[in-house]
C-alpha positions in Angstrom: 112.4 66.2 73.0 110.9 67.0 69.7 108.9 63.8 69.0 108.1 63.2 65.4 107.2 59.5 65.4 106.1 57.0 68.1 106.7 53.3 67.6 104.3 51.3 69.7 104.9 47.8 71.0 101.6 46.8 72.7 100.3 43.7 74.5 96.8 44.0 73.2 95.6 41.0 75.2 95.8 43.0 78.4 92.8 44.7 79.9 92.6 48.3 78.9 95.3 48.0 76.2 93.0 48.9 73.2 91.5 51.8 75.1 94.9 53.2 76.0 96.1 52.6 72.5 93.2 54.7 71.1 93.9 57.5 73.6 97.6 57.5 72.6 96.8 57.7 68.9 94.3 60.5 69.4 96.8 62.5 71.5 99.5 61.9 68.9 97.2 63.1 66.1 96.5 66.3 68.0 100.3 66.9 68.3 100.8 65.9 64.6 103.0 63.0 65.6 103.0 59.9 63.5 102.3 56.6 65.3 103.4 53.2 64.0 102.2 49.9 65.6 105.1 47.4 65.6 104.6 43.7 64.9 107.3 42.1 67.0 107.4 39.1 64.6 107.9 41.4 61.5 109.2 44.7 62.9 109.8 47.6 60.5 111.2 50.9 61.6 113.8 53.4 60.7 116.4 55.1 62.9 115.8 58.8 62.9 115.9 61.9 65.1 112.7 62.5 67.1 111.7 58.8 67.3 110.4 57.3 70.5 109.2 53.8 71.4 106.2 53.3 73.7 106.0 49.8 75.2 102.4 49.4 76.4 101.7 46.4 78.7 104.2 45.4 81.4 107.8 44.6 82.0 107.5 41.7 79.5 106.3 44.1 76.8 109.3 46.4 77.6 111.6 43.3 77.1 109.9 42.6 73.8 110.4 46.2 72.7 114.0 46.2 73.9 114.6 43.0 71.8 113.0 44.5 68.7 115.1 47.7 69.0 118.2 46.0 70.4 120.5 47.5 67.7 118.8 50.9 67.8 119.5 54.0 69.9 115.8 54.9 70.0 114.7 55.4 73.6 111.9 53.3 75.1 109.1 54.6 77.5 107.3 51.7 79.3 103.6 52.2 80.2 102.2 49.7 82.6 98.6 48.5 82.3 98.8 46.9 85.8 100.9 47.7 88.9 104.3 49.3 88.9 107.1 47.5 87.2 110.8 47.5 87.3 111.0 48.5 83.6 107.8 50.4 83.1 107.9 54.1 84.1 104.3 55.2 84.1 100.8 53.7 84.6 98.7 53.7 81.4 96.2 56.4 82.5 99.2 58.8 83.0 100.8 58.0 79.6 99.8 61.2 77.7 100.8 63.3 80.7 104.2 61.5 80.6 104.5 62.2 76.9 103.8 65.9 77.5 106.7 65.7 80.0 108.9 64.2 77.3 108.0 67.1 75.0 109.1 69.5 77.8 112.4 67.5 78.3 111.3 66.5 81.8 113.0 63.2 81.7 116.4 61.5 81.6 117.7 58.6 79.6 119.0 55.6 81.5 121.4 53.4 79.5 120.9 49.7 80.5 123.7 47.3 79.7 122.7 44.3 77.5 124.5 41.0 77.3 125.4 39.2 74.0 125.7 35.5 73.8 127.1 33.3 71.0 127.6 29.6 70.4 127.8 27.2 67.5 124.0 27.4 66.9 123.7 31.2 66.8 123.9 34.4 68.8 121.8 37.2 70.2 121.5 39.9 72.9 119.4 40.2 76.1 118.4 42.9 78.5 117.7 40.6 81.5 119.4 37.3 81.3 120.7 34.3 79.5 119.7 31.0 81.2 121.5 27.8 80.5 119.6 24.8 81.9 119.0 21.1 81.4 116.7 20.0 78.6 113.0 19.3 79.3 113.8 15.5 79.1 116.6 15.8 81.7 116.5 18.9 84.0 120.0 18.1 85.5 123.0 19.5 83.6 126.7 20.0 84.2 128.4 23.3 83.3 131.7 24.9 83.8 132.2 28.7 84.0 135.5 30.3 83.0 136.7 33.9 82.9 140.0 35.6 81.9 141.8 34.3 84.9 140.8 30.7 84.4 138.1 28.4 85.8 135.5 29.9 88.2 133.5 26.8 89.2 131.7 23.8 87.9 127.9 23.7 88.3 126.2 20.3 88.5 122.5 21.1 89.0 119.7 22.8 87.2 121.9 25.3 85.4 123.2 28.9 85.5 121.7 32.3 85.0 123.9 35.1 83.6 122.2 38.4 84.0 122.6 42.2 83.9 121.8 44.5 86.8 118.4 45.0 85.2 117.9 41.2 85.2 119.0 40.9 88.9 115.4 41.4 90.0 114.0 38.7 87.6 114.8 35.0 87.5 118.2 35.5 89.3 116.5 36.9 92.4 114.2 33.9 92.8 117.4 31.7 92.6 119.0 33.5 95.5 120.9 36.2 93.6 121.5 39.7 94.9 119.6 42.8 94.0 121.9 45.1 91.8 120.7 48.7 91.4 120.5 49.7 87.7 122.0 51.3 85.8 125.1 49.6 87.4 127.1 47.7 84.7 128.2 44.1 85.6 127.6 40.5 84.8 125.9 38.4 87.5 126.3 34.6 87.5 123.7 32.9 89.7 123.6 29.1 90.0 120.3 27.2 89.7 119.8 24.5 92.4 123.5 23.6 92.3 124.4 20.2 93.8 127.4 21.6 95.7 127.7 23.4 99.1 129.2 26.9 99.1 128.6 27.8 95.4 127.3 31.3 95.5 126.4 34.0 92.9 129.4 35.9 91.5 129.4 39.5 90.1 131.9 40.1 87.3 133.1 43.4 85.8 131.1 44.6 82.9 133.9 44.2 80.4 134.7 40.6 81.4 134.1 37.9 78.7 132.7 34.7 80.2 132.8 31.2 78.7 130.4 28.4 79.6 131.4 24.9 78.7 128.6 22.3 78.6 129.3 18.7 79.7 125.7 17.6 79.1 122.9 18.5 76.8 121.4 21.9 77.6 118.8 24.5 76.5 119.4 28.2 76.3 116.7 30.8 77.1 117.2 34.5 76.2 115.0 36.9 78.3 112.7 34.0 79.0 112.4 32.7 75.4 113.7 29.4 74.3 116.5 29.8 71.7 118.3 26.6 71.1 119.2 23.2 72.4 122.9 22.4 72.6 124.8 19.1 72.8 127.6 18.3 75.3 131.0 19.9 74.7 129.6 23.2 73.4 131.1 26.6 74.3 128.9 29.6 75.0 130.4 33.0 75.2 128.6 35.8 77.2 129.8 39.4 77.3 128.7 43.0 77.3 126.7 43.8 74.1 127.9 46.8 72.1 124.6 48.6 72.2 122.7 49.3 75.5 118.9 49.7 75.8 118.0 53.3 76.4 115.0 53.7 78.8 113.1 56.9 79.4 112.9 57.8 83.1 110.4 60.5 84.0 111.4 63.2 86.4 108.5 62.2 88.8 108.9 58.4 88.3 108.8 56.2 91.4 112.3 55.2 92.7 113.8 51.8 92.2 113.4 51.0 95.9 109.8 52.1 96.0 109.1 49.7 93.2 111.0 47.0 95.1 109.0 47.6 98.2 105.7 47.5 96.3 106.4 44.4 94.3 108.4 42.4 97.0 107.3 44.0 100.3 111.0 44.6 100.9 111.9 46.8 103.8 108.4 48.2 104.1 108.1 49.5 107.7 104.4 49.8 107.5 103.9 46.1 107.2 105.9 45.2 110.3 104.0 44.0 113.3 104.4 45.5 116.7 105.1 49.1 115.5 108.2 50.9 116.7 107.9 49.8 120.4 110.4 47.4 122.0 
C-alpha cells in the first residue's frame, strides 16, 4: 500500500502513548508521509487514496476510530499500548515494523459488519453493539423483539443487547452470549438478566431487519456510549449498516483464538491441572 497520509486517533492518557506517537511521527516524516492527529469531538479528514487510520490505545480507541470513520472506506490499524486486544493488531513497540509491512502489502483487509439503529430520537451506527436497557432510575424494562416473520420474544428484565460478530466478545459475552468468529456477518440478540426461563440468545441473518418495541422507559447505548432516553411505546429499528469498518490485519498477527485464550484463558491446555495423565 502506498501510504500518503496517516490519520491518528490516540488515547493520550495511556502510559507510553505520547512516546509512541512521537516515534510514529518521526517514522512518517522519514517516509515523507503526512500525519494528522484526529480530535474525535471535531474530526476533520478527507477520503483519498493512500490514507490509513492508526488507532493508538486499545480496543476502545479502535471503536472510537471506527465511529469517526464510520462512513469512510479508509482502513484502520489498531496498535495496543497494553496487552493483546480483539480489535488491535499490533503492540505499540512493533507499530513502525507493522507499517513497514503495510508498505510491502504484507496485510489483508477484514471488513467488519456494522449495525445501524434508528428511532424517533435519532440514528447512528455501531461496530460492537446497541444496548437497550432500563433507565438509571429504574433498571427493569420490558421490551418486545420482532423480525420479518413476526414476534421473537418479550424480554422483561434488564434489557437486550443487539451485537455484531465483532461485539460478541464484548458485553454480550458477559451476558451469556456465544462467541462468533469475525468476520462472520450476523445480528446477535442477547437478553440481559431476563425474568423468564428458557429465553436464550438468538443469531439472525445479517440482512434481517429487527424491530424492538419498548413497553417501559429505556436508555440506548451505542458501543458503550449513552445516546438517548426513550419513552414507552417507542420503536427502534436495528439492521446491517451500509458501510462496514475495514480493519488492517497483519500477516503475522495473532489468531483470533490465541487472543481469546490470552484474554479469557479459554481452552488453554497449559493452565489445566493434572497434566495429560488420567
